[in-house]
MIMARMI-27662 format. One record per residue: residue number from 1; residue in one letter; x, y, z of N, C-alpha, C, O in turn. Coordinates in Angstrom, 2 decimals. Layout:
PALUM    nr   rest       nxx       nyy       nzz      caxx      cayy      cazz       cxx       cyy       czz       oxx       oyy       ozz
PALUM   NUM      a         X         Y         Z         X         Y         Z         X         Y         Z         X         Y         Z
...
***
This chain:
PALUM    nr   rest       nxx       nyy       nzz      caxx      cayy      cazz       cxx       cyy       czz       oxx       oyy       ozz
PALUM     1      m      0.83     -1.19      0.00      0.00      0.00      0.00      0.87      1.26      0.00      0.54      2.23     -0.69
PALUM     2      n      1.97      1.26      0.76      2.84      2.42      0.81      3.50      2.70     -0.54      3.76      3.86     -0.87
PALUM     3      q      3.78      1.66     -1.32      4.36      1.86     -2.64      3.38      2.54     -3.58      3.77      3.40     -4.38
PALUM     4      k      2.10      2.17     -3.48      1.07      2.82     -4.31      0.92      4.29     -3.93      0.81      5.16     -4.80
PALUM     5      l      0.93      4.57     -2.65      0.82      5.95     -2.19      2.02      6.76     -2.63      1.88      7.90     -3.08
PALUM     6      a      3.21      6.19     -2.51      4.43      6.88     -2.93      4.40      7.14     -4.43      4.79      8.22     -4.88
PALUM     7      a      3.95      6.17     -5.21      3.85      6.35     -6.66      2.86      7.44     -7.01      3.10      8.25     -7.90
PALUM     8      l      1.73      7.46     -6.30      0.72      8.50     -6.54      1.27      9.88     -6.21      1.05     10.83     -6.96
PALUM     9      v      1.99     10.00     -5.10      2.59     11.27     -4.72      3.59     11.72     -5.78      3.62     12.90     -6.14
PALUM    10      l      4.41     10.82     -6.28      5.38     11.16     -7.33      4.69     11.62     -8.60      5.15     12.56     -9.26
PALUM    11      i      3.60     10.98     -8.96      2.85     11.38    -10.16      2.28     12.78     -9.98      2.38     13.61    -10.88
PALUM    12      v      1.69     13.06     -8.82      1.11     14.38     -8.56      2.20     15.45     -8.59      2.01     16.51     -9.19
PALUM    13      i      3.34     15.18     -7.97      4.45     16.14     -7.97      4.95     16.36     -9.39      5.23     17.50     -9.78
PALUM    14      s      5.07     15.31    -10.17      5.53     15.43    -11.56      4.57     16.27    -12.39      4.99     17.16    -13.12
PALUM    15      l      3.28     15.98    -12.26      2.29     16.74    -13.04      2.27     18.20    -12.62      2.13     19.09    -13.46
PALUM    16      t      2.42     18.46    -11.33      2.46     19.84    -10.85      3.69     20.55    -11.42      3.60     21.70    -11.85
PALUM    17      g      4.81     19.87    -11.43      6.04     20.46    -11.98      5.91     20.74    -13.46      6.33     21.79    -13.93
PALUM    18      i      5.32     19.80    -14.20      5.11     20.00    -15.64      4.16     21.18    -15.87      4.41     22.01    -16.74
PALUM    19      g      3.09     21.26    -15.09      2.15     22.37    -15.21      2.81     23.70    -14.92      2.60     24.67    -15.65
PALUM    20      a      3.60     23.76    -13.85      4.28     25.00    -13.49      5.28     25.39    -14.57      5.39     26.56    -14.94
PALUM    21      f      6.02     24.40    -15.09      6.98     24.67    -16.16      6.27     25.21    -17.40      6.73     26.16    -18.02
PALUM    22      s      5.14     24.59    -17.76      4.37     25.05    -18.93      3.87     26.47    -18.73      3.94     27.28    -19.65
PALUM    23      f      3.38     26.78    -17.53      2.88     28.13    -17.25      4.00     29.14    -17.37      3.82     30.20    -17.98
PALUM    24      i      5.16     28.84    -16.80      6.31     29.75    -16.87      6.76     29.91    -18.32      7.06     31.02    -18.76
PALUM    25      a      6.82     28.80    -19.05      7.25     28.86    -20.45      6.30     29.70    -21.28      6.74     30.49    -22.12
PALUM    26      l      5.00     29.55    -21.07      4.03     30.34    -21.84      4.06     31.81    -21.44      3.68     32.66    -22.24
PALUM    27      n      4.51     32.13    -20.24      4.58     33.52    -19.81      5.75     34.26    -20.43      5.79     35.49    -20.40
PALUM    28      a      6.72     33.53    -20.98      7.85     34.20    -21.61      7.33     35.04    -22.78      6.49     34.59    -23.55
PALUM    29      n      7.84     36.27    -22.89      7.36     37.18    -23.93      7.68     36.67    -25.32      8.69     36.01    -25.54
PALUM    30      s      6.79     36.98    -26.26      6.96     36.75    -27.69      7.06     35.28    -28.08      7.48     34.98    -29.20
PALUM    31      q      6.71     34.39    -27.23      6.77     32.98    -27.58      5.46     32.58    -28.25      4.37     32.93    -27.78
PALUM    32      q      5.58     31.85    -29.35      4.40     31.40    -30.07      3.55     30.48    -29.21      4.07     29.59    -28.53
PALUM    33      i      2.26     30.71    -29.24      1.33     29.81    -28.55      1.09     28.64    -29.49      0.78     28.84    -30.67
PALUM    34      p      1.23     27.42    -29.00      1.14     26.27    -29.90     -0.24     26.15    -30.54     -1.24     26.58    -29.96
PALUM    35      p     -0.29     25.56    -31.74     -1.58     25.37    -32.39     -2.41     24.32    -31.65     -1.87     23.55    -30.85
PALUM    36      p     -3.71     24.30    -31.92     -4.53     23.23    -31.34     -4.19     21.90    -32.03     -3.44     21.89    -33.00
PALUM    37      f     -4.75     20.81    -31.55     -4.51     19.51    -32.18     -5.13     19.45    -33.57     -4.59     18.81    -34.47
PALUM    38      v     -6.26     20.14    -33.74     -6.91     20.26    -35.04     -7.27     21.73    -35.24     -7.47     22.44    -34.26
PALUM    39      p     -7.34     22.19    -36.49     -7.66     23.61    -36.72     -8.99     24.01    -36.10     -9.88     23.18    -35.91
PALUM    40      s     -9.11     25.29    -35.78    -10.32     25.83    -35.18    -11.51     25.69    -36.12    -11.36     25.68    -37.34
PALUM    41      t    -12.69     25.58    -35.53    -13.93     25.54    -36.30    -14.82     26.69    -35.83    -14.45     27.44    -34.93
PALUM    42      y    -15.98     26.81    -36.44    -16.88     27.90    -36.09    -17.68     27.62    -34.83    -18.34     28.52    -34.31
PALUM    43      d    -17.64     26.39    -34.33    -18.41     26.06    -33.12    -17.49     25.62    -31.99    -17.49     24.46    -31.58
PALUM    44      i    -16.70     26.56    -31.50    -15.77     26.32    -30.40    -16.55     26.21    -29.08    -17.41     27.05    -28.79
PALUM    45      e    -16.26     25.20    -28.32    -16.87     25.02    -27.00    -16.16     25.91    -25.98    -14.93     26.05    -26.04
PALUM    46      p    -16.90     26.52    -25.05    -16.24     27.27    -23.97    -15.30     26.37    -23.17    -15.50     25.15    -23.11
PALUM    47      v    -14.30     26.97    -22.56    -13.34     26.24    -21.74    -13.71     26.43    -20.28    -13.92     27.56    -19.83
PALUM    48      s    -13.80     25.34    -19.54    -14.03     25.40    -18.09    -12.69     25.18    -17.40    -11.98     24.22    -17.69
PALUM    49      s    -12.36     26.08    -16.49    -11.14     25.95    -15.71    -11.42     26.46    -14.31    -11.65     27.66    -14.11
PALUM    50      g    -11.39     25.56    -13.35    -11.73     25.94    -11.99    -13.16     26.45    -11.95    -14.08     25.77    -12.40
PALUM    51      a    -13.34     27.65    -11.43    -14.68     28.24    -11.32    -15.05     29.09    -12.53    -16.11     29.71    -12.54
PALUM    52      l    -14.19     29.12    -13.55    -14.45     29.98    -14.71    -14.87     29.19    -15.93    -14.39     28.08    -16.18
PALUM    53      i    -15.80     29.79    -16.68    -16.14     29.32    -18.02    -15.72     30.45    -18.95    -16.16     31.59    -18.78
PALUM    54      l    -14.87     30.13    -19.93    -14.25     31.14    -20.77    -14.47     30.84    -22.25    -14.45     29.68    -22.68
PALUM    55      s    -14.69     31.89    -23.02    -14.75     31.74    -24.48    -14.14     33.00    -25.09    -14.09     34.05    -24.46
PALUM    56      a    -13.70     32.87    -26.34    -13.03     33.99    -27.00    -13.52     34.14    -28.43    -13.94     33.18    -29.08
PALUM    57      e    -13.48     35.38    -28.90    -13.70     35.66    -30.32    -12.69     36.72    -30.73    -12.18     37.46    -29.90
PALUM    58      a    -12.40     36.78    -32.02    -11.38     37.70    -32.52    -11.89     38.44    -33.76    -12.66     37.92    -34.55
PALUM    59      i    -11.41     39.68    -33.89    -11.71     40.51    -35.05    -10.35     40.96    -35.60     -9.48     41.37    -34.84
PALUM    60      f    -10.18     40.88    -36.95     -8.92     41.23    -37.59     -9.17     42.21    -38.73    -10.13     42.05    -39.49
PALUM    61      w     -8.29     43.23    -38.86     -8.41     44.10    -40.03     -7.12     44.86    -40.29     -6.31     45.08    -39.39
PALUM    62      l     -6.95     45.25    -41.55     -5.90     46.17    -41.97     -6.54     47.54    -42.14     -7.59     47.67    -42.77
PALUM    63      d     -5.90     48.56    -41.58     -6.48     49.90    -41.56     -5.86     50.79    -42.63     -4.69     51.18    -42.53
PALUM    64      f     -6.64     51.11    -43.66     -6.19     51.99    -44.73     -6.71     53.42    -44.54     -6.62     54.23    -45.46
PALUM    65      m     -7.25     53.74    -43.34     -7.84     55.06    -43.09     -7.06     55.81    -42.01     -6.49     55.14    -41.15
PALUM    66      p     -7.01     57.09    -41.99     -7.37     57.98    -43.09     -6.31     57.99    -44.18     -6.59     58.37    -45.32
PALUM    67      s     -5.09     57.58    -43.85     -4.03     57.42    -44.85     -3.14     56.28    -44.40     -3.14     55.89    -43.23
PALUM    68      v     -2.38     55.75    -45.32     -1.51     54.62    -45.02     -0.14     55.14    -44.60      0.50     55.88    -45.35
PALUM    69      p      0.33     54.74    -43.40      1.67     55.16    -42.97      2.76     54.57    -43.88      2.51     53.67    -44.67
PALUM    70      e      3.95     55.11    -43.75      5.09     54.66    -44.54      5.33     53.15    -44.40      5.72     52.48    -45.36
PALUM    71      e      5.10     52.61    -43.19      5.33     51.17    -42.93      4.27     50.29    -43.57      4.44     49.07    -43.63
PALUM    72      g      3.19     50.88    -44.03      2.08     50.12    -44.62      0.88     50.20    -43.71      0.96     50.75    -42.61
PALUM    73      p     -0.25     49.64    -44.15     -1.46     49.70    -43.32     -1.29     48.88    -42.05     -0.87     47.73    -42.12
PALUM    74      p     -1.63     49.45    -40.89     -1.50     48.71    -39.64     -2.50     47.54    -39.58     -3.64     47.66    -40.02
PALUM    75      f     -2.05     46.45    -39.02     -2.89     45.28    -38.79     -3.38     45.35    -37.36     -2.59     45.49    -36.43
PALUM    76      y     -4.69     45.26    -37.18     -5.28     45.37    -35.86     -6.02     44.09    -35.48     -6.60     43.40    -36.32
PALUM    77      v     -5.97     43.78    -34.19     -6.66     42.63    -33.62     -7.43     43.10    -32.39     -6.91     43.86    -31.58
PALUM    78      v     -8.66     42.64    -32.26     -9.42     42.81    -31.03     -9.82     41.40    -30.59    -10.44     40.66    -31.35
PALUM    79      i     -9.47     41.05    -29.36     -9.84     39.77    -28.77    -10.87     40.05    -27.68    -10.61     40.83    -26.76
PALUM    80      k    -12.02     39.42    -27.77    -13.05     39.54    -26.74    -13.11     38.21    -25.99    -13.28     37.15    -26.58
PALUM    81      i    -12.96     38.30    -24.67    -13.01     37.10    -23.83    -14.19     37.21    -22.88    -14.28     38.14    -22.09
PALUM    82      n    -15.09     36.25    -22.98    -16.26     36.18    -22.11    -15.89     35.35    -20.89    -15.50     34.19    -21.02
PALUM    83      i    -16.01     35.94    -19.72    -15.64     35.30    -18.45    -16.91     35.11    -17.63    -17.63     36.07    -17.36
PALUM    84      t    -17.18     33.87    -17.23    -18.30     33.59    -16.33    -17.76     32.90    -15.09    -17.05     31.90    -15.19
PALUM    85      n    -18.09     33.44    -13.92    -17.64     32.89    -12.65    -18.75     32.02    -12.07    -19.81     32.53    -11.70
PALUM    86      t    -18.52     30.72    -12.00    -19.50     29.79    -11.44    -19.18     29.43     -9.99    -19.89     28.63     -9.38
PALUM    87      g    -18.12     30.02     -9.46    -17.69     29.69     -8.10    -18.36     30.55     -7.04    -19.36     31.21     -7.29
PALUM    88      s    -17.77     30.51     -5.85    -18.35     31.23     -4.72    -17.48     32.39     -4.24    -17.80     33.01     -3.22
PALUM    89      s    -16.40     32.71     -4.96    -15.56     33.83     -4.56    -15.29     34.74     -5.75    -15.47     34.34     -6.90
PALUM    90      i    -14.85     35.96     -5.47    -14.53     36.94     -6.50    -13.20     36.55     -7.15    -12.26     36.15     -6.47
PALUM    91      i    -13.15     36.69     -8.48    -11.93     36.36     -9.22    -11.53     37.60    -10.02    -12.38     38.28    -10.61
PALUM    92      g    -10.22     37.89    -10.05     -9.73     39.07    -10.76     -8.33     38.89    -11.29     -7.87     37.77    -11.51
PALUM    93      n     -7.64     40.01    -11.49     -6.29     40.03    -12.05     -6.22     39.29    -13.38     -5.42     38.37    -13.55
PALUM    94      f     -7.06     39.71    -14.32     -7.13     39.08    -15.63     -6.13     39.73    -16.58     -5.94     40.95    -16.55
PALUM    95      s     -5.51     38.93    -17.42     -4.66     39.46    -18.48     -4.61     38.45    -19.63     -4.88     37.26    -19.46
PALUM    96      a     -4.27     38.95    -20.77     -4.03     38.12    -21.96     -2.76     38.68    -22.59     -2.83     39.57    -23.44
PALUM    97      p     -1.60     38.17    -22.19     -0.34     38.78    -22.62     -0.04     38.67    -24.11      0.65     39.53    -24.67
PALUM    98      r     -0.55     37.62    -24.77     -0.25     37.50    -26.20     -1.18     36.51    -26.88     -1.90     35.73    -26.25
PALUM    99      t     -1.13     36.58    -28.20     -1.91     35.68    -29.04     -1.06     35.24    -30.21     -0.20     35.99    -30.69
PALUM   100      t     -1.29     34.04    -30.67     -0.73     33.59    -31.94     -1.90     33.37    -32.88     -2.86     32.68    -32.54
PALUM   101      l     -1.81     33.97    -34.06     -2.85     33.84    -35.07     -2.46     32.74    -36.05     -1.29     32.61    -36.41
PALUM   102      y     -3.44     31.97    -36.47     -3.24     30.87    -37.41     -4.17     31.03    -38.60     -5.27     31.56    -38.47
PALUM   103      y     -3.71     30.57    -39.76     -4.57     30.59    -40.95     -5.71     29.60    -40.76     -5.51     28.49    -40.27
PALUM   104      n     -6.92     30.02    -41.16     -8.10     29.18    -41.03     -7.91     27.84    -41.74     -7.39     27.78    -42.85
PALUM   105      g     -8.34     26.78    -41.07     -8.27     25.44    -41.64     -6.91     24.80    -41.59     -6.72     23.70    -42.12
PALUM   106      t     -5.93     25.48    -40.95     -4.57     24.95    -40.89     -4.02     25.06    -39.47     -4.66     25.60    -38.57
PALUM   107      l     -2.83     24.53    -39.30     -2.07     24.69    -38.06     -0.86     25.58    -38.32      0.11     25.55    -37.56
PALUM   108      t     -0.91     26.37    -39.40      0.18     27.24    -39.82      0.03     28.62    -39.17     -0.99     29.28    -39.32
PALUM   109      a      1.07     29.02    -38.46      1.04     30.31    -37.75      1.15     31.47    -38.74      1.90     31.41    -39.72
PALUM   110      f      0.41     32.53    -38.46      0.45     33.78    -39.23      1.34     34.79    -38.50      2.23     35.38    -39.12
PALUM   111      a      1.11     34.98    -37.20      1.89     35.94    -36.41      1.62     35.74    -34.93      0.54     35.27    -34.55
PALUM   112      t      2.59     36.08    -34.10      2.40     36.14    -32.65      2.48     37.60    -32.25      3.44     38.30    -32.59
PALUM   113      l      1.46     38.07    -31.51      1.37     39.47    -31.15      1.19     39.64    -29.65      0.49     38.86    -29.00
PALUM   114      e      1.83     40.67    -29.10      1.63     41.03    -27.71      0.27     41.70    -27.60     -0.14     42.43    -28.50
PALUM   115      l     -0.43     41.44    -26.49     -1.75     42.03    -26.26     -1.71     42.95    -25.05     -0.86     42.83    -24.17
PALUM   116      e     -2.66     43.88    -25.03     -2.86     44.74    -23.86     -4.35     44.97    -23.71     -5.13     44.78    -24.64
PALUM   117      s     -4.74     45.37    -22.53     -6.14     45.63    -22.25     -6.63     46.76    -23.15     -5.95     47.78    -23.30
PALUM   118      a     -7.81     46.59    -23.74     -8.35     47.62    -24.63     -8.75     48.88    -23.87     -8.68     49.98    -24.40
PALUM   119      v     -9.16     48.72    -22.62     -9.58     49.84    -21.80     -8.84     49.73    -20.47     -8.79     48.66    -19.87
PALUM   120      q     -8.26     50.82    -20.02     -7.43     50.81    -18.82     -8.15     50.22    -17.60     -7.55     49.48    -16.83
PALUM   121      y     -9.44     50.55    -17.41    -10.13     50.08    -16.21    -10.36     48.57    -16.22    -10.67     47.99    -15.18
PALUM   122      f    -10.21     47.92    -17.38    -10.36     46.46    -17.43     -9.34     45.77    -16.51     -9.60     44.67    -16.01
PALUM   123      k     -8.19     46.41    -16.29     -7.16     45.80    -15.46     -7.64     45.57    -14.03     -7.12     44.68    -13.34
PALUM   124      a     -8.62     46.34    -13.58     -9.12     46.22    -12.21    -10.42     45.43    -12.12    -11.06     45.40    -11.07
PALUM   125      v    -10.82     44.80    -13.20    -12.08     44.06    -13.22    -12.01     42.86    -12.28    -11.03     42.13    -12.26
PALUM   126      e    -13.07     42.69    -11.52    -13.26     41.49    -10.70    -14.63     40.93    -11.06    -15.59     41.68    -11.21
PALUM   127      v    -14.71     39.61    -11.18    -15.97     38.97    -11.54    -16.44     38.17    -10.33    -15.78     37.24     -9.88
PALUM   128      g    -17.59     38.55     -9.81    -18.14     37.92     -8.62    -18.87     36.62     -8.94    -19.09     36.29    -10.11
PALUM   129      p    -19.24     35.89     -7.90    -19.97     34.63     -8.08    -21.24     34.84     -8.90    -22.03     35.73     -8.62
PALUM   130      g    -21.43     34.00     -9.91    -22.61     34.07    -10.75    -22.59     35.19    -11.78    -23.57     35.36    -12.51
PALUM   131      e    -21.51     35.97    -11.85    -21.44     37.08    -12.79    -20.68     36.69    -14.06    -19.90     35.75    -14.07
PALUM   132      s    -20.95     37.45    -15.12    -20.22     37.33    -16.38    -19.71     38.70    -16.78    -20.30     39.72    -16.42
PALUM   133      f    -18.61     38.73    -17.53    -18.04     39.98    -18.00    -17.28     39.70    -19.29    -16.66     38.64    -19.43
PALUM   134      v    -17.32     40.64    -20.23    -16.56     40.50    -21.47    -15.42     41.51    -21.43    -15.63     42.72    -21.33
PALUM   135      m    -14.20     40.98    -21.52    -13.01     41.83    -21.57    -12.53     41.90    -23.01    -12.67     40.94    -23.78
PALUM   136      e    -11.96     43.04    -23.37    -11.39     43.20    -24.70     -9.90     43.48    -24.60     -9.44     44.25    -23.76
PALUM   137      f     -9.17     42.82    -25.48     -7.73     43.02    -25.58     -7.40     43.39    -27.02     -8.04     42.91    -27.96
PALUM   138      i     -6.39     44.24    -27.20     -5.95     44.66    -28.53     -4.47     44.35    -28.68     -3.75     44.22    -27.69
PALUM   139      n     -4.04     44.24    -29.94     -2.61     44.05    -30.14     -1.87     45.33    -29.78     -2.39     46.43    -29.98
PALUM   140      e     -0.67     45.18    -29.25      0.17     46.31    -28.87      0.44     47.12    -30.14      0.83     46.55    -31.17
PALUM   141      r      0.23     48.43    -30.09      0.23     49.24    -31.31      1.27     50.35    -31.33      1.17     51.27    -32.15
PALUM   142      s      2.27     50.28    -30.44      3.29     51.34    -30.44      4.19     51.24    -31.67      4.77     52.25    -32.09
PALUM   143      t      4.31     50.06    -32.25      5.00     49.89    -33.52      3.99     49.32    -34.51      3.10     48.56    -34.13
PALUM   144      i      4.15     49.67    -35.76      3.19     49.23    -36.77      3.57     47.85    -37.28      4.70     47.62    -37.71
PALUM   145      f      2.61     46.94    -37.22      2.74     45.61    -37.81      1.89     45.65    -39.08      0.67     45.81    -39.00
PALUM   146      s      2.53     45.51    -40.23      1.82     45.62    -41.51      2.14     44.42    -42.40      2.99     44.52    -43.28
PALUM   147      p      1.47     43.30    -42.16      1.72     42.13    -42.99      1.01     42.24    -44.34      0.09     43.04    -44.51
PALUM   148      s      1.45     41.44    -45.27      0.76     41.34    -46.54     -0.28     40.23    -46.39      0.05     39.04    -46.36
PALUM   149      v     -1.54     40.62    -46.31     -2.63     39.66    -46.14     -3.84     40.16    -46.92     -4.20     41.33    -46.82
PALUM   150      d     -4.45     39.28    -47.67     -5.60     39.66    -48.49     -6.85     39.83    -47.65     -7.05     39.15    -46.64
PALUM   151      e     -7.69     40.76    -48.09     -8.99     40.94    -47.46     -9.77     39.63    -47.59     -9.78     39.01    -48.66
PALUM   152      g    -10.42     39.22    -46.50    -11.19     37.98    -46.50    -10.40     36.75    -46.08    -10.99     35.68    -45.91
PALUM   153      t     -9.08     36.88    -45.91     -8.28     35.75    -45.44     -8.79     35.32    -44.07     -8.95     36.16    -43.18
PALUM   154      g     -9.03     34.04    -43.89     -9.51     33.53    -42.61     -8.37     33.28    -41.64     -7.36     32.68    -42.00
PALUM   155      l     -8.55     33.77    -40.42     -7.58     33.54    -39.34     -8.35     33.12    -38.09     -9.54     33.40    -37.96
PALUM   156      y     -7.65     32.46    -37.18     -8.19     32.25    -35.84     -7.08     32.52    -34.84     -5.90     32.47    -35.19
PALUM   157      a     -7.46     32.80    -33.60     -6.49     33.18    -32.58     -6.39     32.12    -31.50     -7.38     31.49    -31.12
PALUM   158      r     -5.18     31.93    -31.02     -4.92     31.14    -29.80     -4.43     32.17    -28.79     -3.42     32.83    -29.02
PALUM   159      i     -5.14     32.31    -27.68     -4.88     33.37    -26.71     -4.45     32.76    -25.38     -5.11     31.87    -24.85
PALUM   160      f     -3.34     33.26    -24.86     -2.91     32.86    -23.52     -3.62     33.79    -22.54     -3.37     34.99    -22.54
PALUM   161      f     -4.51     33.24    -21.71     -5.33     34.02    -20.78     -4.97     33.64    -19.36     -4.87     32.45    -19.03
PALUM   162      v     -4.78     34.66    -18.49     -4.31     34.46    -17.12     -5.25     35.16    -16.15     -5.79     36.22    -16.45
PALUM   163      w     -5.45     34.56    -14.97     -6.19     35.24    -13.89     -5.51     34.94    -12.56     -4.85     33.92    -12.40
PALUM   164      e     -5.70     35.86    -11.62     -5.10     35.79    -10.28     -3.57     35.62    -10.36     -2.96     35.15     -9.40
PALUM   165      n     -2.97     35.99    -11.47     -1.52     35.95    -11.70     -0.90     34.56    -11.62      0.32     34.44    -11.71
PALUM   166      v     -1.69     33.51    -11.46     -1.12     32.16    -11.35     -1.85     31.13    -12.19     -1.29     30.07    -12.48
PALUM   167      n     -3.08     31.39    -12.60     -3.85     30.44    -13.37     -3.86     30.86    -14.83     -4.02     32.04    -15.14
PALUM   168      g     -3.68     29.91    -15.72     -3.68     30.25    -17.13     -4.22     29.14    -18.00     -4.07     27.96    -17.69
PALUM   169      v     -4.84     29.53    -19.10     -5.33     28.58    -20.10     -5.07     29.17    -21.48     -4.84     30.37    -21.63
PALUM   170      i     -5.12     28.32    -22.46     -5.07     28.77    -23.85     -6.48     28.65    -24.41     -7.09     27.58    -24.38
PALUM   171      l     -6.98     29.77    -24.92     -8.30     29.81    -25.54     -8.13     29.88    -27.05     -7.13     30.39    -27.55
PALUM   172      t     -9.11     29.36    -27.77     -9.11     29.41    -29.23    -10.36     30.12    -29.70    -11.47     29.83    -29.24
PALUM   173      s    -10.19     31.05    -30.62    -11.35     31.75    -31.18    -11.84     31.02    -32.42    -11.07     30.30    -33.06
PALUM   174      p    -13.10     31.19    -32.76    -13.56     30.70    -34.06    -12.86     31.49    -35.18    -12.38     32.60    -34.93
PALUM   175      p    -12.80     30.95    -36.38    -12.19     31.69    -37.48    -12.98     32.96    -37.80    -14.19     33.02    -37.60
PALUM   176      a    -12.26     33.97    -38.30    -12.88     35.22    -38.75    -12.07     35.73    -39.95    -10.87     35.50    -40.04
PALUM   177      a    -12.75     36.43    -40.84    -12.10     36.97    -42.04    -11.42     38.30    -41.74    -11.93     39.11    -40.97
PALUM   178      v    -10.26     38.52    -42.35     -9.57     39.80    -42.23    -10.35     40.83    -43.05    -10.64     40.62    -44.22
PALUM   179      g    -10.67     41.94    -42.40    -11.35     43.03    -43.09    -10.37     44.12    -43.47     -9.26     44.19    -42.94
PALUM   180      y    -10.79     44.96    -44.37    -10.03     46.16    -44.75    -10.92     47.36    -44.42    -12.12     47.32    -44.68
PALUM   181      t    -10.34     48.42    -43.85    -11.09     49.67    -43.70    -10.52     50.66    -44.70     -9.31     50.85    -44.78
PALUM   182      y    -11.41     51.30    -45.46    -10.99     52.25    -46.51    -11.43     53.64    -46.14    -11.17     54.58    -46.90
***
């Protein structure tokens, strides 16, 4: 019996170590978020993690208005994350440090982008028991990212989402077409 208990303890310690290593590795800046096992579809199931139910959607566009900068039209991303708290305590400290975008129907990466909260007050959001909230994140825009991508190209996002500074999951958005603004 003691051997079974010792083996179980070693397994739990190993899994905890692997989880902690994965969390630390994903927190490293500019690291690509791995693709899913199969490409994203239009009917993504929400992710349950602890007391949270999470889902994501993404919007992509190249901005040709009011004029195109020297670097080319900026590529913009908006990630909306729906957070539902099914637990009994308040949960906060939400962030989405980065996303990797993939071409629709493939596991081929398009770009990895740093994210920031779309609205400053989102950083202080807390979601109470039984509450839901939608947070928005945008790609970091201090430098212009101007890829060559056709209007209507399908992309989906893999988003590293963190709460309470220690819990993290990877969310996948359904595919969406790249728009152009003229």
